Each structure stands twice: as C-alpha cells, then as structure tokens.
N, C-alpha and C positions, 0 to 999 in steps of 0.2 A: 113457114122455116124460123125457127127461132134464131136470133142475132146472140153473137157472139158480145158478151157483157164487159169484157176487158179490150174492147175496140170503140173508142167514140165515133161519133157522125163522120168526122172528117179523116177516120182511118188511122187515129193515132192511139197507142196504148193508154188505157188508164185505168186507174184503182175504182173499184166499183164503191158506190156510196150505199152503206148499210145503214146508216143513220137512223132511217124512218122503220127499220125492222125491228120486232121486239127480241129480248133476252129470249133465248131458247136452250135448252140443253140438248148437246149434239154430243154425237159418237161416230168414231168412224175408225173402221177396221182394215189393215192392208196385209198382203202376203208378200212373199217371194223366197227364193230359193237357190243355193249355191251347190253346184255339184262338186263333190270332193272325191278324191282318191281315198278307198278303205285304209289305207295306211294313215292319211291324213287325219281321218276322223280318229283312228287311234291313236295317233299324237295328241290330238285335242281332249279327247277323254282321259289318258292319262297325264295331261298337264304337262307334256312334253316339248311345246312348242318354245322356243327361245324366247320370244317374246311376250310369254305369260300367257295368263288364263284367257284364253281366246273369246269362249263365250261371254264370260263376266264383262270384259273389256268391250265387246259387241253390244251386249245390252246397255252399258252406259252411254256409249256414243251415239246409240239410236235414239234414246232418251233426249241426251243434249242436242241432236240434231234436230228432234222434234220442234224443242222450244226456240230453235233458231231458225226454223223456218222462213219466217218474214225476212231476215238478214240474206237469206239465199235467194229465195224467188221475188223478184222486184214488185210485182203486184199484188202480192198475198198481205192479208191484213196481222198486225200484232195481235196473238189471241193468248187470253188467260187462260193457260192448260190446268186442268182441274187434276187430270191424269195421263200418264204415259206408260204404257206397260210394254215390254219387248218379251216376247217369247221364243224360245229356241229349242226345235226339237230334229233329232237327228234320224235319218231313214238309212238303207242300204248304202246308196253313195251321193246323200245330198243332207244339208241342213236346211230346214224351214224357219223361216223368220216370221213372227207375226207381231203388228204394233196395233195396239189399240191406243186411240186417245180419245179425250172427253174434254170439254169445255161447256160452259154456260156463256154464249156469244150470240151476236148476230151475224154470225156466217161460220159454216162448217169448218171441221178438220180434216178434210181428207186428205191436204197436201201435208199436213202435220204427220199424219199417219203413213203416208207414201215416203216422205222423206226420213222418218225413223227407220223404215224398212230399209230402204236403198244405203244409208250409211252403216247400220248394223252388217248388212250383206259386205258393204265394202271393207269394213273394218275385217271383218272374218278374211275377206280376200288379202287385205295387207299384211296381216300377221301369219298367215300360211303361204304366202307366194314364195317364200324360200325353199321349201318342200314339196310345193304341188305346182306343176308347172301347166296343170291342165284343168283346172278351175274355171267354173262358168256360172255367172249369175243369171238368172232367168225368172220370168213368171211374175214381176214385180205388179200388183195390180191392186187396187181398191177392190174388196169383196162384199163391205158393207158399211152403210152410213143410214143413221136415225137420227132423228131430230123430235123434241117433245116438248109443250111448254112448261117453261122452268117455274120451279116452287121454290126458288130460293137456293137449292142447293141439288147435287145429284145424288 
C-alpha cells in the first residue's frame, strides 16, 4: 500500500520535498458544473444579472484563484504557472466550467486546476444567488493530468 506523502512518519502533516525531482512540463484539467434555472441562464446570456457579466467575472476569479492556490491550501507548493485557462459552456439547465493549468515545475498542477474550477463555480453562484435559489454545484473533479520532460518551455 502506498503511503500518504503529506504525512510524516510521526503522523504530522508535512510539505513534500520535491527538490530532487527534475523540472517537468505539466498540465492538469479539471471540470465542474453548476445547475441553474433556465431563466437564470437567460439573464446571464442577456447580461441582466445586477452584479455584471457573470461568466467574464467567473473566468477572472478562476484564473486568480489558481494563481493563489498555495495561499489557500497549506501544503501546496507555490508554482510558476505558465497558463491558466477557464472555459465556460452552457447547456439546458447548467453551466460547465473547465480549467486548464500548465507549468514547468517539480510537482503537478492538479490543485491549481481544481481550485480554478471551484472558485469560478462559486463566483457564478455568488453573482446569481439573488435570482436563483436552486443552484447546485457538482462534479468538481480532475479529468486529465500529463507530464513530459521540459525542453525549456511549453
């Protein structure tokens, strides 16, 4: 059985030492969705939500959150992010958010991608809560992660 890397032999939480690992190009993709009433989706698409452009604000919030992940999650490493992209699509009764995070580092960017998705979804929720009391955030998950030897850039 594999051991939890963030738990020391004495049972205390620890930050993993990645200093011996090589720099590697890494990508992580996370997704999540928020169920919205059709009327709410109409208000969003017609930019009639009182707080402003919902999806534009959610994109910026998700990007900013991914950049701040190490400040939010105690044992995460601070990473030099090469790219954070937030994509939002709407379907019948929900919006899907996808966050792609990239870096060249000694550890992965899964937490950054997940944080970007979660905060983008929370921003949509916050901006629409006055008009939609039935919103539900769900299915936040990592869908892809890759790593390859770094060639000096992505």
